[in-house]
KOLSESE-398092 format. One record per residue: residue in one letter; x negated, y, z negated of N, C-alpha, C in turn. Coordinates in steps of 0.1 Angstrom, whole numbers, plus 2048, in hexadecimal, padded with zeros to 3 digits. Example, Ala and Ser with C-alpha at 12.3 -4.5 7.8 and 13.67 -1.06 7.14 Angstrom:
BEGIN
A77C7C77B27857D37B277C7DF7B2 S7807EA7B97777F57B977F8007B1 
//
This chain:
BEGIN
ME92C62639E9CC6C63CEA5C6E630 TEA9C7A62DEB2C7C622EC0C78626 EEC9C7861BED7C7461EEDEC7D627 IEDCC8A626EE2C9462FEDDC9263D GED0C9063FECBC8E64CED0C82652 SED1C7764AED7C6B64FEE6C6C653 NEEDC7364BEFBC7664FEFDC7E65B LEF4C8865DEF5C91669EF1C88675 CEE8C7F674EE4C7667FEF0C6E682 REF8C68678F03C6067BF0EC69683 IF10C7567FF19C7E685F15C80694 AF08C83696F02C856A3F04C796AC IF02C6D6A7F03C616AFF12C5F6B3 AF1BC616A9F29C606ACF2DC6B6B7 AF28C776B5F2BC826BEF26C7F6CC AF1AC786CDF15C756DAF1EC6D6E3 NF27C666DCF31C5D6E4F3EC646E7 LF3FC716E3F4BC786E5F48C846EE SF53C8A6F3F51C966FCF4ECA26F3 LF54CA46E7F52CAF6DEF57CAB6D0 MF4ECAC6C6F53CAA6B9F53CB86B2 EF5FCBB6ACF61CC86A6F63CC6697 IF5BCCC68FF5CCCC681F69CD467D QF73CCD676F7FCD4672F7DCDA664 LF77CD365BF75CD864EF69CD1647 LF60CD9642F54CD363DF4DCDD633 KF49CD7628F41CDE61EF35CD661C MF29CDB61FF1DCD361FF12CDA617 SF0BCD260FEFFCD8608EF3CD360E VEEACDC611EDDCD8617ED2CDC60D DECBCD2608EC0CD65FEEB3CD9605 DEA9CDE5FDE9DCE2603E96CD860C AE96CCB607E90CC060FE97CBF61D DEA4CBF61DEACCBD629EA9CC9632 LEA9CD562DEA7CE2634E99CE163B NE8FCDD633E81CDC639E81CD1644 EE88CC6642E88CBC64DE8FCC1659 ME9ACC8658EA1CCD664E99CD766B AE92CE0663E8ACEB669E7ECE5670 FE78CDA66BE6DCD3671E71CCE67F QE7DCC867FE82CC368CE87CCD696 AE8CCD9691E92CE369AE88CED69F FE7ECF1697E75CFC69AE67CF769E VE61CFD6A8E53CFB6ACE4CD086A8 WE43D0669EE3BD12699E2FD136A2 PE2BD206A5E1FD226ACE13D1D6A4 DE08D1B6ABDFCD156A5DF7D1C698 PDF7D2A698DF1D3068CDFAD2F680 IE07D2B682E10D2A676E0FD1C671 RE0CD1A664E0BD0D65FE11D0C651 DE14CFF64DE19CFC640E26D0463C VE2FD05646E3BD0C644E45D0463B HE4AD0A631E53D04627E5FD0D623 FE6BD07623E77D0F620E7BD0C612 TE7FD1660AE84D145FDE91D1D5FB VE9CD175F7EA8D1E5F5EA9D245E7 KEABD305E6EADD385D9EBBD3F5DA PEC0D425CEECDD495CEECDD565D7 EEC1D5D5D7EC0D695DFEBED675EE GEBBD5B5F2EB9D58601EB0D4C603 VEACD4B60FEA2D40613E94D46614 RE8BD4060CE7DD4460DE76D3B616 VE6FD4161FE66D3A629E58D3E626 AE50D33623E42D3661FE39D2D628 GE2DD3262BE24D2B633E17D32634 VE0ED2E63DE01D3463FDFFD3864D YDFBD4464FDF7D4965CDE8D4765D QDE3D3E666DD5D3B667DCFD42672 HDC6D4C670DBFD5367ADB1D50678 FDA9D58672D9BD5566ED9CD4E660 VDA4D53658DA7D4D64BDB6D4B649 GDBAD43640DC8D4063EDCED4C636 IDD9D5263BDE0D5C634DEDD57630 PDF0D55623DFDD5061FE08D5B621 FE13D57626E1ED61628E2BD5B621 QE34D6461EE41D61619E4CD6A61F ME57D65623E62D6D627E6FD6961F LE77D7361CE83D70616E8ED7461F WE97D6A623EA1D6C62DEAFD6C626 QEB7D76629EC5D76625ECDD6F630 IED5D6562DEDCD5D636EEBD5F635 SEF2D60640F01D62640F06D5C64D VF14D5C64FF1AD5765AF23D62660 SF22D6366EF2AD6D675F2FD66682 DF3CD66684F41D60690F3CD52693 GF3BD4A688F37D3C689F28D3A68B KF20D4568BF12D4468DF0AD48680 LEFFD4167EEF7D45673EEFD52675 VEEFD5B66CEE8D6866DEDED68662 AED2D6C666EC6D6D65DEC0D7A65D CEBED80652EB8D8E651EACD8D647 IEA1D9264CE95D92644E96D9C639 EE96D9862CE97DA0621E89DA561D RE7FD9C61DE72DA0618E68D9861F VE5CD9E623E51D96629E44D9A622 TE3DD9061EE2FD93618E25D8A61E AE19D8F61FE0ED87624E02D8961A GDFED7F614DF4D80609DFBD885FE FDF5D935FADFBD9B5EFE02DA75F4 FE04DA8601E09DB5607E17DB360D NE1FDBD60AE2CDBE610E2ADC261F VE2EDBA628E2CDBE636E39DBF63E GE43DC6637E50DC763DE50DCE64A FE45DD664DE45DDD65AE44DD4666 IE41DC7664E40DBE66FE4DDB6671 KE58DBA66AE65DB366BE6ADB267A NE69DBD681E6EDBD68FE66DB3698 YE59DB3696E50DAA69DE54D9B69A LE56D9968DE59D8B689E67D8768F LE71D9068EE7ED8D694E7DD896A3 KE75D916ABE73D8E6B9E6CD816BB FE62D7F6B3E5AD726B4E63D666B1 IE6AD676A6E73D5B6A2E7FD5A6AC AE84D656B0E90D646BAE8BD5D6C7 AE7FD606CCE7AD5A6D8E78D4B6D6 AE73D476CAE6FD396C7E7BD316C4 TE86D376C0E92D2F6BCE9ED316C5 NE9DD386D0EA8D3B6D8EB4D426D1 SEB1D4A6C7EBBD526C0EBAD606C5 VEC4D686C1EC5D766C6EC3D7F6BA IEBFD8B6BDEBDD956B2EC9D9F6B4 RED0DA16A9EDCDAA6A8EDBDB369C DEDADC069DED9DC9692ECEDC5688 GEC2DC168DEB7DBE685EB8DB167E MEC1DA8683EC2D9B67DEC2D90688 LEBDD84684EBDD7968DECBD7268D VED0D6F698EDDD68699EDBD5B6A0 FEDDD50698EDBD4269DEE8D3C6A1 DEE9D386ADEF5D316B2EF2D226B0 VEF6D1D6A4EF2D0F6A1EF9D056AA DF05D086AFF0CCFF6B8F04CFE6C5 AEFED096CAEF6D086D6EE9D016D3 LEE3D026C8ED7CFB6C4EDACEC6C4 IEE5CE86BEEE9CDA6BEEECCD56CC AEF3CDD6D4EF6CD96E2EE9CD76EA DEDECDE6E7ED1CDC6EDECCCCE6EA KED0CC86DEECCCBB6DBED6CB16E0 VEDFCB56E8EE9CAC6EFEF2CA66E4 WEF6CAE6DAEFFCAA6D0F0CCB26D2 PF17CAD6D7F23CB56DAF2BCB76CD VF26CC16C5F2DCC46B8F2FCD36B7 RF3BCD76B3F3DCE56B0F3FCE66A0 LF36CED69AF36CEE68BF40CF7685 NF43D0268BF4DD0C686F49D11678 FF3DD16676F38D1B669F41D27665 TF44D27658F4CD32653F44D39648 SF3CD32640F34D39636F28D31632 IF1ED3762CF12D31627F0FD3861A RF0AD30610F07D36603EFAD305FF CEF1D385F9EE4D335F4EE6D315E4 TEE2D255E0EE1D225D2ED2D1D5CF LECFD1B5C3EC2D175C0EBFD095C5 GEB7D085D0EB4CFB5D6EBDCF65E1 SEC8CFD5E4ED0CF85EFED8D035F6 LEDBD00602EE5D0960AEF2D0260A IEFDD09608F0AD04609F10D09615 LF13D0161FF19D0462CF27D0062C EF30D09632F3ED05633F42D08642 SF4ACFF647F4FCFF654F5ECFD654 RF65D0365DF74D0165EF78D0666C AF7FCFD673F84D00680F8CD0D680 RF8CD1568AF93D2168AFA2D1F689 DFA7D1468EFB6D1268DFBAD0A681 WFB1D07678FB4CFF66CFBCD07663 IFC8D03660FD1D0C657FD2D06649 HFD4CF9649FD7CF263CFCBCEB637 EFCACEB62AFC0CE3623FC5CD4624 PFBCCCB626FC0CBD626FC6CB9618 AFD0CB1618FD7CAC60CFCDCA2605 SFCBCA45F8FC2C9B5F1FCAC8E5EE EFC2C835EFFC9C765EDFC6C715DF 
//
């Protein structure tokens, strides 16, 4: 397990002993390996979808894999990621299967992914309530996401409680 995954497990174990743990201020970097590990634990892919891999690029998160029907068809999706009202919002920027742009199936993909992840579709985008996803794992944590940024190889996530006014004094 990576260092981030290990630290998240420690937070989860500590939170399991509390009624609710609320993140007051956090800036966290999640690299490709951590993102893939978390996705592996959080998502259940249908049988025809195989070899799913996430890669973070400055322009968004690339999801690549193989759709296995009679033959394996490689696919790629580029997702734009943002935060709205403390929830992660994902918009499909581009979809290709093999050598073809198959953007016309975006709505089908959104419905399919929303059903598989208990997320909702709003204005053609997936909205993930990460706090609810964590609560399903019986971890009483409120993350309070305020921003997310994609860099080469990592996501930068920031959280801040709504009533947090002052920056902590540096020691």
